[in-house]
C-alpha positions in Angstrom: 6.0 -15.8 -37.3 3.1 -17.1 -39.0 -0.1 -15.2 -39.0 -2.3 -16.4 -36.2 -6.3 -16.2 -36.5 -6.7 -13.5 -33.9 -10.6 -14.1 -32.6 -11.5 -10.3 -32.2 -15.4 -10.1 -31.7 -15.8 -6.4 -32.4 -15.9 -5.2 -36.0 -13.2 -2.8 -37.4 -16.0 0.1 -37.8 -17.1 -0.5 -34.2 -13.4 -0.5 -33.1 -12.5 2.6 -34.9 -15.5 4.2 -33.1 -14.3 3.2 -29.8 -11.1 4.2 -30.7 -11.8 7.8 -31.6 -14.3 8.6 -28.9 -11.6 7.3 -25.9 -10.2 10.1 -24.5 -7.1 8.3 -22.6 -4.4 7.7 -25.0 -3.0 4.4 -23.1 -6.5 3.0 -23.9 -6.7 4.5 -27.6 -3.6 2.5 -28.2 -4.8 -0.7 -27.0 -8.0 -0.5 -29.1 -5.7 0.8 -31.9 -4.0 -2.4 -32.0 -7.3 -4.4 -32.0 -8.4 -2.4 -35.1 -5.1 -2.9 -36.9 -5.3 -6.7 -36.4 -9.1 -7.1 -37.1 -9.0 -4.6 -40.3 -5.9 -6.5 -41.6 -3.7 -3.2 -41.6 -1.3 -5.6 -39.4 -0.8 -9.1 -40.2 0.9 -10.0 -37.1 1.2 -8.7 -33.3 4.7 -7.8 -33.9 3.7 -5.6 -36.9 0.8 -3.9 -34.8 3.1 -3.4 -31.7 5.5 -1.6 -34.1 2.5 0.5 -35.7 1.3 1.4 -32.3 5.0 2.4 -30.9 4.9 -0.3 -28.4 7.2 -3.6 -27.5 5.9 -6.7 -29.1 5.6 -7.8 -25.6 3.0 -5.3 -24.6 1.1 -6.1 -27.2 0.9 -9.7 -26.7 0.2 -8.6 -22.8 -2.8 -6.4 -24.2 -3.8 -9.0 -26.2 -4.0 -11.6 -23.6 -5.9 -9.4 -21.5 -8.5 -8.8 -24.4 -8.8 -12.8 -24.9 -9.4 -13.1 -21.1 -12.3 -10.4 -20.5 -12.9 -8.8 -23.7 -12.9 -4.9 -24.2 -13.7 -4.5 -20.5 -10.7 -6.2 -19.2 -8.6 -4.7 -22.0 -9.6 -1.2 -20.9 -9.2 -1.9 -17.3 -6.5 0.1 -15.6 -5.0 -2.0 -12.4 -3.6 0.5 -9.9 -1.1 -0.3 -6.9 -2.9 0.3 -3.6 0.4 1.6 -2.2 1.6 1.8 1.7 -0.8 1.5 4.3 -1.3 4.8 6.6 0.4 4.9 9.9 -2.4 6.3 11.6 -5.4 4.2 10.4 -8.8 2.7 11.8 -9.6 3.3 15.4 -6.7 5.9 16.1 -7.7 7.7 13.1 -11.3 8.1 14.2 -10.3 9.2 17.6 -7.8 11.8 16.4 -10.5 13.1 14.0 -13.0 13.3 16.9 -10.5 14.8 19.2 -9.3 17.5 16.5 -12.9 18.9 16.2 -13.3 19.4 20.0 -12.9 23.1 21.1 -9.8 22.5 23.2 -7.9 20.4 20.1 -4.3 20.0 20.7 -1.4 22.8 21.4 1.0 21.4 18.5 1.6 18.5 16.4 4.0 17.1 19.1 1.3 17.1 21.4 -0.6 14.9 18.8 2.5 12.5 18.5 2.4 12.2 22.4 -1.3 11.4 22.5 -1.1 8.8 19.8 1.9 7.2 21.8 0.2 7.2 25.1 -3.1 6.1 24.1 -2.7 3.8 20.8 1.1 3.0 20.9 2.2 4.4 17.9 5.6 5.8 17.7 5.1 8.2 14.6 7.6 10.6 13.3 6.8 14.5 13.6 6.6 15.1 9.9 4.3 11.9 9.8 2.1 13.3 12.2 1.9 16.6 10.4 1.1 15.4 6.9 -1.6 13.1 8.2 -3.6 16.0 10.3 -2.7 18.9 7.8 -3.0 17.0 4.4 -5.0 14.0 4.7 -7.2 15.0 7.7 -7.4 18.7 6.6 -7.3 19.6 10.2 -5.1 22.1 12.6 -3.8 21.1 16.0 -4.2 24.3 17.5 -7.1 25.3 19.6 -8.3 28.5 18.6 -6.7 31.1 20.6 -8.5 34.9 22.2 -7.2 37.5 19.9 -4.8 39.9 21.7 -6.2 42.7 23.8 -5.2 45.5 21.6 -6.5 43.9 18.3 -9.7 43.3 20.3 -9.9 47.0 21.7 -9.3 48.0 18.0 -11.9 46.0 16.6 -14.5 47.2 19.1 -13.6 50.9 18.9 -13.8 50.4 14.9 -17.1 49.0 15.3 -18.6 51.6 17.6 -17.2 54.7 15.1 -19.1 53.0 12.3 -22.2 53.4 14.1 
């Protein structure tokens, strides 16, 4: 493969400084590839890929991203958005509001039934539990009165301290 004239705008010293200051290893490798090509340590992308410990196709992809948008594009971490939540939008707002009210819900199953009746969402118990407990950080149960014996013991302990 003949040597291509790699059009890298940054100088080797600047790339080396950026590489040393980069905290993320995945970005450090990308900067190292540019540094190897710019400084002449590697004559081809294939050799730079070998020195960086990545496949040639990965190095070619990195260089294409650099050519398209510079260092910013090269160091951009693209993330996959993931699956949409089953309870979202208006239903989520109403559920949040209802969970903050004093009466709340008696159980997660009661939340399921409420969502089905009001928003036509047939959601499994497990999904409702995860959404309420972990995503919304709430509990469905309304506060209960303490047991009579515990209340009497607490009042007695409070009076004896006086």
